[in-house]
N, C-alpha and C positions, 0 to 999 in steps of 0.2 A: 381285300383292298386292291388286289391285282386282277387284271383282265385275264381271261382264259383264252387259249387257242381257239376254242370253239366260239367265243364271242367276237374274235377277229375274223374268223372264217364268215361269220354272219354279217360282219360289216358290209353294208351295201356298196360303199365307195371303193373297197380294196379288191374285190373280185378274186379272192384267194380260192384255189382249188386244192382239195385234199386227195393226195395220190398215194399216201402210205401212212401207216401208224395211226389210223382213225381212232383207235381205242385210247390213245394218249391225248385227245383234244382237251380234256378236262384240266390239263396241266396250266398252272398259273404262269403268266409272262411277267417277269420283273423288269425286262427291258428288251428293246429290239436293237441288234447291233450288226453292222455290215462288215465282212471281213473276206478277203480273197486269200488269206494265208492257208497254207497246208495244215499248220498246226496253230489255230487261234486260242488254244486253251489257256496259255499263260496270261492272256488279256482279258479273261472272262471271270465273272464272280459266280456264276451258276443262275439258272432261272431265266436265261436269254432266249429269245427267238433269234437264231443266227441267219443273216441274209447273205447270199453269195450268188455269183454268176459263173463260178468255177473256172476263174481266168487261170489260175495256177495249179489246178488240181489234174491229176492223171485220171481222168474220169473213165478211160477205157480199160483200166486195171482193176478188176474185181477185188484183188488183194489190197491194193491201195485204198479203194473206197471202203472196204471193211475196216481197214486201220483208221481212216479219216472219221468214219461214224463213230467208232469206238472212242476216239479221243473227244469227240463232242459229247458223247454220252458221259464220259468220265469227268468232263468239265461241268456238267450239270445243264447242258443245253436242253431245253424242252421241246424244241422244234427247229426245223430247217426249212427256210424259205428260198426257193431256187428261181432265179430270174430267167426266164426263157426268152429267146429271141435276141440276146446280146452276144453271147459267145457260143451258145449252143441253141439250135432251133427247138429242142425239146429236152426233157430231163433225161440225162444219160442212164441207159438200163442198169449199169453196174451200181451207180449211186442209188437208184431206186431200189434195187434188190437189197443192197446193204441196209437202207432204212427199214425195209419191210421185214427183214430178218431180225432186226433189234427192236422193232416197235417204235423207232423214232419218227414222230410225225413229220411228213414231207409235204410241204405247201408249194404249189405252183404260182408264181407271181408273174402276171402278164407284163410283156415289155412296156406297155404304156403306164404302168403303175410304178412310180419311183420308190426306191427303198425309203427315202425320207418320208414319204407319205405314211408308210407302215410304222416308222419310228414315232411320228407325230400322233398317230392314232393310239399307240401304246401309251404315250406320255399323256395325252388327254384323258385316256380312260383312267389311267392311275390318279391324275389330279382330281377327277370327277369323284372317284371312290374316296379319296382323302377328304374332300369337301363334305361329302355325305357323312363321313365319320365325324368330323368336326361339328357339323350342324347337329347331328344326332346327339353328340356329347353335350352341346349347350342345351339342347332340348331336355336332356336328362337332368342337367344341372338346375334348370328352372323348375322342372317337376319335383325335384328333391327338396329345393328350397320352399316351395309352396307347401309340400307336405310337412316339412319341419315347422312352418309357421301356422300350420292348422291345428285343430283341436287335439289331434293325436301326438303332436310333437315329434319327439325322438322316435317312438314306436312307428308313427307313420311314416317317417323318413326311412327306417329300416324295412318297412313293407315295400316301399317303392324300389329301394336298392336291391332287394332280394329278387323283385320281379325283373329288374333291368339286367342283372348278372346271370339270371336263370339259376339261382341257387339259393342259398340261405345267408342270413346276416345276424350277427350278434354283437352286443356291447357289454364290455367288462369294466368293473371298477378295478382299482389298483391292487386289490387283494386277490384278483383272480375270479371274483364272483360274477355271475351272469346277471346283468341288470335288465337286459331285453334280449329276446330271441324271436326270430321270424323265419319261417312258420314256427308253430309251437313245438312240431316234433323236433326241430334243430336244437331245443335247449340241452337235450342229453348229449348230443355231439359237441356242442359248445362247452359245457361243463367239464368235458374229459381233457380240455386243453388249458385247464387252469395254470398248470406248472409252466406251460409255454409262456403264458401271458405274464406270469411273475418274472420270468427270465428277461422278457421283452422289456418290462417295466424298469429293469435295472440297467438298461442300455440308455446312452444319451439319445434324446430325440432329435429329430424324427427318425423313428426306426421301423423296419419292416422285416418280417421273417415268414417263410413259407414252410408249412407243416403238413402232415397227412392225419386223416382221420377216417375210421371205418364207420359204416352205417350204425353199428351197435354202439358206437361212441367210446370204443376201447382205446383209440389211438395207439395201436400196437405196431404201427408202421406199414401194415399191408393196407395202404390207403385206397379208399375209393373216392374220397373228396380231397381236393386240393384246397388248403385253407390258408389265405393270407392274412396275418395279423399286422395291424398298423397302429402305431401310437398316435393318440389323439391330443393335440395341445401344442402350444407355441413354445413352452420353456424346455429346458434340458430334462425336466421330469414331467412325463406325460400325465394328463388328466384322466384318461380312459384309454381303452384298447378296442379297436373294431376288428371283427373277424368276418371274412367273407368266404364262404364255402362254395366251390364250384367244381364241376366234373373235369374241367380243362382250364388252362390259363385264360384269363379274361381277354376278349379282343379289344380293339381301340375304343369302341363305344362304351363297353363295360368299364374300361380303364378311366375314361372320363367320368363315369357315374361314381366309381370308387373315390377318385380324388376329390370330386365334388362332395361326396358324403363326408369325407374327412374334414374338408373345409367347414361345412355347414355344422357338423358335430362340434368343431372347434368353437365355432360361435356360440353354440349352445351350452358348452361345459366350461368355458373360460370365464373368469371374473375380473372386474376392474382393469388393471393394466394389461393383464394377458388377453382381456377381450378386445382391448384397443389394438393389440398386436395382431390379432386375427383379422380385425377389420382392415388393417393395413395390408395383409395378404390378399384380401379380396381387392382392395384398391390396386395393388400391383397388377393383378389379373385385368382389371378394367384399363389401367394405364397400358399394359402390353396390348390389349385389343385396340386401343385408340392409336397407338403407335404403329399398329399393323394395318390401319385403315378399316377397321371393323367397328364404327360407331354404334351401329344397331345392336351388334352383339355385346358391345360394351354396356349399353343401356340396358340390354336384357339381364346380364349378369349383375350389373350394379344395382338394379332394381330401385327400391325406395331409398337406399342409403346414398347413391350418387345420381339419381334420376334428375333432380332439380338442378344439379350442377351442369348436366349435359344438355339441358334445355334452355341455356342462356349463354351469352358471351362469356368467355373465360380466359384467364391467362395462365401461362405455364411459368413456374419459378423454378430455377435450379439453385440451391443454396449449398455452399461449401462452408463447413464449420471446423473449428479447432476440436481436437479430441474431447475437450471438457465441455463444449458448448452445444453439441449436437442434440442432446436430450433436452436441454433448456430451450433451444430454439423450437424444437417440435412441441413441447409443452406450451410455449407462448402462442404458437400458431393455432393449436387446438383450443386454447382458451379464447383466443380472439374469434375463432369461428363460433364458439358456444355463446359468447357475449352477442355477436351480431346475428345469431340464429342462421348462419350460412353453411352450406355444405363444404366440406374440405377434403380433398384427396391428397394424402400424404404418404409418400413411398420412399424409405431409405434405399439408397443405392450406392453401396460401398462408402466412401467418404463424403457422399453428397446426399442431399435430400431433394426429391422431386415433388412440387406442389401444384395441384390444379385449384385455382381459386376463382371465385366469381369476379368478373370485370367490374370495377368501381365500387367494390364492396369493402367491408370493414377488415377482412383478412389481408387483402392487398395493402390497404394503408398500414395496417400493424406490422407486416412483414418489412415494409419499407422503413417504418419508424425504427423498428427494432434493430435492423441492419445499420442505420445511420447513428443510432443511440450507441450501439455496442462498439462499432469500429475495431481498431486494433487494441489488443490489451497489453498490459506491461510485459515487456520481453518481446514485443512485436508478434505475439501470438495472435493468429487470426480468430476472432470470435465468429464472425459471419460474413460472407461475401455472397451476394445474390445477383443473379442475372435473370431478367424477366423479358418474356416475349411481348409481342404486341397483342392486341385483342384477337381472339380466335373462336372458332366454333368446334364442335365435336369432330367434323370431318377434316379439320386441319391441325389437329394436335400435334401431329408428326412434325410439320413445319415449325410450329410454335415452339416445340421442344428444341429444335436445332437453333432457333433464334435465342432462346434462353441460355443455351450453352455458349453461343457466340458472345452474347452479352456478358456472361460470367467471365469468359476468357478476357474481354476487354476491361472488366472491373478489376481483375487481378493485375493486368499489366499497368493499369492507370493508378493503382493503389486506391480505388474507391471501393465502398461497401456495398453499393447498389447501382446497377446500370441497366437501363431498359434498351430493348432492341431498337427502339425509335432513335435513341441517342446514337447508336452505333451507325445505323443506316444513314443518318443525316450528316454524320461527321466525314472527315477525311481519313484515309487509311494511313497517311504519314505519321500521326502520333503513335500508331502501333509500332512503328520502327524504332521508337526510343525504348529499346529494350537490350539488356546487356548481351543476351545470346544472339539477338539480330546483329548488334554492332560487331560482336565477335566474329560471326559469319562474314559480315561484309569486309571486315578487315583481312581476314584470311584469303578472301576472294581477290581483292585488290592488291595485296601485299607484293606480288611479283611484279606488277606494273609500277607501283611506287619505288621499288628498289631499282628497277630499271631506269626510272627517271632521276633517281637520286645520284646516279653515277654519270649524269649528264648526257645520256644517249638518246635523248628525245623527250617528248612531252606527251606520253601515252595516255595518262589519265585525263588530261584536259582534252585531248583530241577525242577520246572515247566519249566524254560527256558532251561535247559539242555534236559529234555525229549522232549520238542517240537522241539528243534534244531536237535535232533537225530530221528525225525519223529517217535517217540513212541517206539524206539528200547531200551529195558530195559537194556540189558547188556552194550551197548555202553554208554548210558546215565549214569548208574550206575558208569562205570569206569571213566567217566569225573568227576564225583563228589566224587570219592573215597569211595562209600559206597557199600553195598550189594544190589543186585537187589530187595530182599525183603523189605529192607529198603525203596528203591525208590517207590515200589508198595504201601507200606503203606502211604507214603507221598502224592502220587497221589490220593489215596483214601480220605485222609484228605482235599485236595484241592477240590475234588468234594463235599464233605460234607460241607465245609465252603461256597463254592460259590453256592452250591445247583444247580450245572450244571454237566452234563455228559461229560466226555472228549472224549467219543466215538462220540459226535456230532461235525462234521466237522466245523460248523458255531461257535461252542464254541471255538475250537482250534484256528480258524482263528482270532477271536476277541481277545482271550488272547494273542496270538503272536504279533498282532498289538499293543496291549496295552503295552506289554513288550518293543516293539520297540519305542513307542511314549514317554515312561516315562524314558527310558535309564536304565542301570544297577541298581539294588537295592542295597542299603547299607547293608553291613553285620552287624549284630547285635550279641553282645556277648552272 
């Protein structure tokens, strides 16, 4: 997943020259970091290509250079890039000799190549590799899903999985019996782990454990295989256990494949309500991809389950329910989807539920009706409050999600059970100030000014209101108040002194204006 020093040396735009430690160019570079410190070790994590111009190094002292290079090696630095032509016309011989003796790769960086260009190249290479891994993981997921839906079913899925992790795979029932093993020779190895499977079965799921297994299947601890056991199922008690045997820990792509296999096997093994829970996990993955701006990947992962939903205008709903009503609301939404023959993506999210529904469809109408019908229950317990986005497409689900959350916030503050984002956008912000917390904040902010005015030492609140309403225009505000502009300037300086805030700060002016709006006109004091 990380670029090597060799790949950076081969980068045509960097023009890096290797002057020592060529045998270490296969080292992976986890980051590029510039430092002129004599001892940068405390600020390093290991795996860095360190870049320097030797501004603060005693480059003519061989002992100092040996100690410097030793510190870099001890900190896990994989290579040293030296910028020539800045402070030194060439790489100092003492530094070159120290790197050569220890085998630390030393790269010459031309003066015209800024260090930031090297850092950007490393970052871009890491991002490219990560993207390749994610893309390969999604491809593996699609392949596993197709295999599971094919004639061979579970066995076909395990065959694909074994190939993707370059090892073997097996599935157990809860007694520890092997129900499937791929390739065939892996059955003996899998059978030797029955006791480990039974121990995993007794742990609350989801659970994972890594054990060892020898080629003869004795499982005596002198392991040739690294075997990862994972529970399969959505409840606290697993439905099955998956084993993946490999020679070494799975890489990122293989890890995607394993997790995808667990998800698909869950879909194949669960029943009724548990099956629905597994479908919601898939929905969570699709929602995550949509919120991450990956609609094509979401469509690929969702497949036939959510494909129709992503091919038409949709809305995002965020529902907040009381403790006793969450399950009832989810059941009602799913029943409405079944009646209308519409796709529904429903994902529990803490105390809330996120839904993706078809625009103008029966589920949207049902959710709206449910919220308005349920309202608040006896004892002021909230049954359901829903915020709905405006119409959106799969490429703008992230924006629609934020719209729905904003609408939910407004619904709570206004005491309504259902609010659409269009209602929020078309209204004024002032009704939002009718909130106890907002008023308390406003009262606290203005209290020093009101106390000042109460003792007959001026009319600072009214002066502040006039000055803000006139956008800081002294003559106009003074005329409104019937005072001289110098008097108004004095009062505004007193406001700043009392509040210990500058009226030149736009945030301060905004907060003070909203505080005045939230608390209403101040009473005049004699």
